[in-house]
N, C-alpha and C positions, 0 to 999 in steps of 0.2 A: 504494500500500500504506500502511496506517495501523494504529495500535494498535487502533482500534475494529474493523477488519476481522479482525485477528488474533484478538481476543476472540470474535468471532462464529464463526470456523472455525480453531481453532489447529492442526489437522492438515493443512489445505490451504495455509495461509499461514505463512511464516516470514520473519524479518528477513533482509535481504540478506546481512549478514555471516555469519549462521548458515547460510543456504542454500548458500553456496559453501565452507563449512568442511569440512575432511576429517573432522571429528568428527560431522557430520550423516550419518545412515544413508541413503544413496542408492546405488542405487535401493532403494525401500522393499521389503524382503523379504516374500514370501508363501510359499505352498505350493511345495515342491520335493521331488524325490527325487535320489538319487545319479545316476541316468541323465539326469534333467533338467539337472543341473549340467554334465555332460559334453557333452550335446547343445547347451546354450546356449553353452558355451565354444567348440565347433566353429563355431557361427554367428558369434560375435564375432571369432574368429580368421581365418576364411577365406571367409565368404559376405557379399558387399557388399550393404548396405541390405536385408537380409533380416529382416523383422520376425517376431515371434511369431505374429501373425495370418496371415502368409503360410504358416507351418508348418501351421496348421489347414486352410486351403483346399487347399494342395498335398497334404497327407496324405489328405484325402478323395478327391481326384482320383486320386492314386496307388493308393489301395486299390481304387477303382472299376475302374481300368485292369487291376489284377492279377486281378480276378474275371472278366474277359472270357475267352471261350474262345480267342480269338486275340489276339495282340498288336496294338497300333495299327499302321496302315499306315506303311510307310517307316521302321519301327523294327527294326533288326537285333538279335535277341536270341540269347543263347547257349543258353538252355533253354526248354522249353515252359512255357506259363503255369500248367498244373496243378502242375508241379515247382516253379515260382517261388512259387506260393501256399503250397506245403508249407514252403519255406524261410522265407517271411515269418511264417506263422502257427504253425509248429511248432518252428522252429529259432531264429529271431531274436526271436520275440515275448516280451516281458517280461510276467511274470505280473500279472494284474489284482488289485487290492486288493479286500477284501470289499465296500466301497461302490461298486466299479466293475463288479461281476460282470455286471450286466445291460446295461452300456453297450457300444456297438459303436464302436470307434475303433482307430486304428493305434497300438500302443505297442510299440516295438522297442528292443532292446539297441543302444546307439550304438557298434557295432563299427568303422564306417568313417564318414568325414565326411558322405557323401551321405545317410545315414540321418537326420541332423539336419535335413534339408530337409523331412521328412515326419512326424517324431515327436520327442517330448521337449520339449513346451511345457507349462508348468504348468496352463494353462486350455484348455478346448475351445471356449470362446466368449468374446467380449469382449476387452478389452485385458489382456494378461498382462505381468507384470514380466519383465525380462531378467536372469537370473542371471549370464549371461556378462559383463555390465557390472560386476557386483559383483566377480567374479573379476579382471577387468582392473584395477579400482581397487585391489584387494589387491596385485596385482603391482606397480603403481606406488608404492603406499604402503610396501610392504615392501622394495623395492629400494634400494640405496645411492644411486642416481642415476637420472635419466631414461635415460641411456645403458644402464645395467645392466638397467633394466626393459625397454627395447626389445630388448636382446640375449636376455633370457629369453623374451620374447614370440615372437621369431623361432625360438628353439629349441623352444618348445612347438608352433609351427606345423609345424616339420620332423618332430617326433616323432609328432604326431597325423596327419600325412599318411601315406598308404599307399605304401610304396616297395618296392624289390627286397629290402630286408632284412626285410620282414614275411613272415609265414607264407603259404602258398598259399591258405588259406581267406580271409584278409583281402583278398588280391589279387584273388581270384575275385569276392568281393562287390563290391569297388570297380568292377570291369569291368561286372558285371551292373547295378549301380545307374546307372552312367554311360550305359549303352545305353538305359535307360528314362527318362532325365532329359528333362523337357519344361518350357520356360519357367522354368528355375531357374538361378541364377548358378553360375559355375564356382568350384571350390575354389582360392582365391588369397589369399595373405597380405594381411590388412588392417592398416594401421598403427594403433597404439594411439591412442585419443582422449585428449587431455589432460584430466585431471580434477583435483579438489582434492588437494593433496599437502602434505606437511610439508617444511621445508627440509632439505637433505641433511645439513648439519652437526648438526641436532638429532636426526635418526634414529639416528646413531651412539651417542647417549647414552640412547636409549630401548629398552625391551623390550616388545614387544606381538606378538600372534599372527601378523600379516601378515609380520613380520620373519622368523619361523621358517618360515612358509609358503613363501616364495620359495626358501629353501634346500632345503626338502623337495621342492618341485616339481622342482628341478634334480636331486635325488637320484633321484627316480622316473623322470625322463627318461633318466638314465644306465643304469637297470635294464632298459630296453626290450628290449635284445638278449639278455637272459637267459631269456626266456620267450615264450610265444605272445602274440599281440595281445590275445586275450580275457582272459588272466590279467593282463596289464599294465594293461588298462583298469580292471579291478577294483581294482588297487592305487591307480591315479590317483583313482578315485572316492572311496576312503577318505580320501585326503589332502585332496581338495576338500571333502568333508563336514566334516571336522574343522576345516580352515582357515576356511571360510566362516562356520560357526556360531560358533566362538570369536571370530572377528573382529567379528561383530555383538554378541556378549556384551561384548566389550571396549569397543565404542563406547557401548553402554548404560551400562557402568560409568563411563566417562569423563564422560558427561553428568551422571550422578547425583552423582559426587564433585565436579564443578565447581559444581553447584547447592548442594551441601552447604557448600562453602567460602563461597559468596555468603551463604548463610543464617547461617553462623557469624560472618562479618564484620559483618553487619547487627545481630547480637546482641552485638557488642563484641569479637569475636575478632580475632586478629592476621593480618597478611598473610603468606602463605608466600613464601619466596624462590623464585626461578625454578628453582633446582636441586631444592628440595623439591617444587615443583609437578610437575616432570618425573618425580620418583620416586614421589610419592604419588598423583598424579591421572592422569597420562597413561600411565605404565608399568604393565604387568600385574604388580602387586605381590602379589596374593593370588589363590588358586585360585577359579575359577567353579564347577567341578564336582569331585566326589570319587569315585574309583573304588569301585564297589559300593554307592553311595548313590543315592537317588532323584534324577531329573533334572528332571522336568516342573515341579514346584513351584518349584525354584530358577530355572529359565529364566523362569517367569512373574513371579517377584519382580524379576529384572533388567529385564525388559521394562516392568513397571509403574513401577519407579524411573526408568527412562529417560524415560518419557512425562511424569512429574512434573518431572524435570530439564529436559526440552525446553521445557515450558510456562514454567517459571521463568526460564530463560536468555533466551528470546525476549521475555518481558515486561520483563526487566531492560534489554535492548538498546533496546526501544522507549521505556521511561521515561527512560533516559539521553539518548536523542535528543530527547525533549521538553524536557530541561534544557539542550540545546545541545551535548551531548557525543556526537559521531557516531563510532561504532565501525565502521570500514570492513572489518575483517578479523578472523577467528578461525582463521587458517591456520597457526598456529605456537604453540609453548609461550610464546614471547615475547608474542604477542598475547593469550593467555589471562591472562598475568601482568599485562598492561596493563589488561585488563578488571577484574580483581580490584583493581588499584590504584585505578581510578576509583571502585569501590564503596567503598573505604576513604575516599577524598577526599570523596565525595558521600554518605557514610553518613547524616549528619543530614538532608540534603535528601530522601533516599529514604525515611527513616523518617517524614517529615512528609507524604509523598504517600500515595495509596491503592494503592501498588504491591503490598504484601502482601495487601491486601484483594482486589485484582484477581486475584492468584494463587489465593487460596482460592476465589474465585467460579468461575473457569474450571475449576479442579481439581474442584470439587463438581459442576459441570454435566456433566462428562465422566467420572464415576466408573465407568461400565460399560466404557468404553474403557480407562481406566487399570487396571481390574481384569482386563483382557485377556479380556473376555467378548464383545467385538465390535470391529470396525474394526482399526486398525493394531496394537493390543495383541494381539488374537487372531491376526493374521497373523504377528507376530513369534514367538509360541509355536508356531504351525503350521510356520514355517520351521525352527525348532530340531528339529522331529521328523525332519528330514533325517538326523540322526544315528541314528535308530531303525531296527531291523531291519524289513525289508519284511514286512508282514502280507499274506498271499496268500489269495484266495478259494478256490483249490484247495489243500487241506491237503497234498497230496503234493508241492507245490512250496514249502513253507514254509522249506526250507533253501536257497532260491535266493540269498538275500542273506547273504553271509558277510563283508562289509566293514563291517558296522555298528559303531557305537561306543556305542550304547545299546540295551538289549533289555528285554523284559518279564521280570519276576522269575520268573514261572511261566506256565503255559499258560492260566491263568484269564483271561477276557476283561477283567476290571477290575483285573488285576494291575498294580502300579506299574512304570514304566519306570526302570531303573537303569543307571548307567554301567558298561558291560561291553563288551569288545572282541571282535569276531568274529575267526576265524582269519586271514582276509585282512588285516584291519586290523592285527593283531598283526605279521604279516610286514612290512607297509608301515612301521609305526612303528619296528620294530627296525632295518630297513634304513636309514631316514632318520636314526635316532639314531646309527648307526655308519657313516654315509656316508664319513667321513674316517678311520675307525679301521682299523688294520692288526692283525688278531687280536682275541681276546676282550676284553670290557670288563665291569666290574661292572654289576649291575642298577641301582645307584645312578645310573648315567648315564642310564638310561631314565626314572627318576623325575624327574631334573633336566630332561631333554628335554621331558617332558610338562608340566612346570610352566610352560614357555614358552608353552604353549597355554592355561594356566589350568586344567589337569587335575591334581588332587592324587592321588598314589599313594603309599601308605606302603611304603617299601622293606622294612621289617621283616616286613610281611604278605605279600609277594609269594610266597615259597616255599610257603605253605600255602593260598594263594588260588586262585581260578579262573584268574587271569592266569598264575600259576606253572605250573599244570597245562597250560595251552595252550602256554606257552613250551617245556615239556618235550615235549609231543606233537608240536610242529612241529620239534623238534631245534634250537631256538634258544638253548639254554643248556648249559653244562657245569657239573657239580657240582664245587665247589672249596671246601674248608673255610676257605681264606684270603680268599675273596671276601665281599662284602656278601650276607647271607642264604645264603651257601654256593653262590651261583650266578654264573656268568659268561655274558654274552651273546655269541653267535656271529653274525657277519654272514651273512645268508641268501644274498646274491648277491655275486659278485666283480666289483665295479665300480670298484675303486681305480685300476686302470690307465686306465680310460676318463676318470676325473676328472683324473688326472695329465696325460694328453695334452691335455685341454681347457685346463688351467691354463697349460701351456707354450705353447699356441697363442695 
């Protein structure tokens, strides 16, 4: 690897220190839906060495077998194949989107783990990205320690498994899918793969979406016994959507702000202290999205700034290496501070090189990618659409997705996407917000909670907004003149006793 090769293909090649950094977006996100996130999580949790390509091939074979008049020989089935086809294509089938209406493929709601063997992959051909790996990295990054991450991973496996505590519909589906399984791995806990991480001591001083995400996943797991499996899966989908997209936005922001600091130092600026670096660069200090405001343009801006920052940081690392300064790691705030310190020390030398000229040349050569019109930039914006309400080819099914966090402002095809929460998302967010609360709390708590994901909600506007109406419709608030905005949040599920028992054990 060399500087010259990086200049030729900056998106394929990265400096070793950057490549293994937790601030590098890996795996590179592409298109996904809420159901893809859950299905990919199933595969990462419990199906050994099962790739996204395996899903495509197994799904076609499974669909072909379901269309046979008789089941395959030596396979004992509980229902006839015509009944099974009805279950697959009328009950479990997830609505096609407008651009998918003419395509024939298996697209199922991920009710039970075995469904992820045949459905829920982002692409229908070629190599597809694995969203489950992204969620696994979020669990590792957001947990207090590796042990805490492993414990949460085990609890996720137990909750996503179908056991005696699940409703009869889920248990029946598990049995029917198991009877029809051919040449597919069994559902068995897979250990977490060690990935880039931050030091445990630093995490305690930082605030970023993955930190809140691991707490919220734990809260959703505790709520499983309060509802049917289908209802619970939709709550989990909402948290996965919010956590994964804001995690990516956070990484975009960190890269941009780090490059900004490098640029300021080269122009004569001062070096930040490590504490200031933690608070101003790494922590989620400002909102990414605002409730009721457009989302797509903001996401595109973050993605574009990330790509510019990524180019600049990598060019900096390579130019420092040419000067004999080898940066081995960017895996902590301390490492980032050391990098900025080197820029201060080598400021004059860097100014005398063609470092900034190289940066401008590479940036100008990849303007379409940086503008998010193609390649990785376009994929990042596409991934953020995971937050959006599912658009269905069949108009009668347009209410299928109620766990969205972004919706169209109107029914018009070209209407902008705005930050707005669906009823299921509201339930999930209020539950997670009040996970340790006993009794009602002010809506100010909800605003503070959402700020940890980088979502700005004005507390004073809640009562008269769409969010306030949904909270009232779902029975999640009590009117109180002494509370913020005259509203008190009410926990939707009684999971306090479950959390207390877990903490004691």
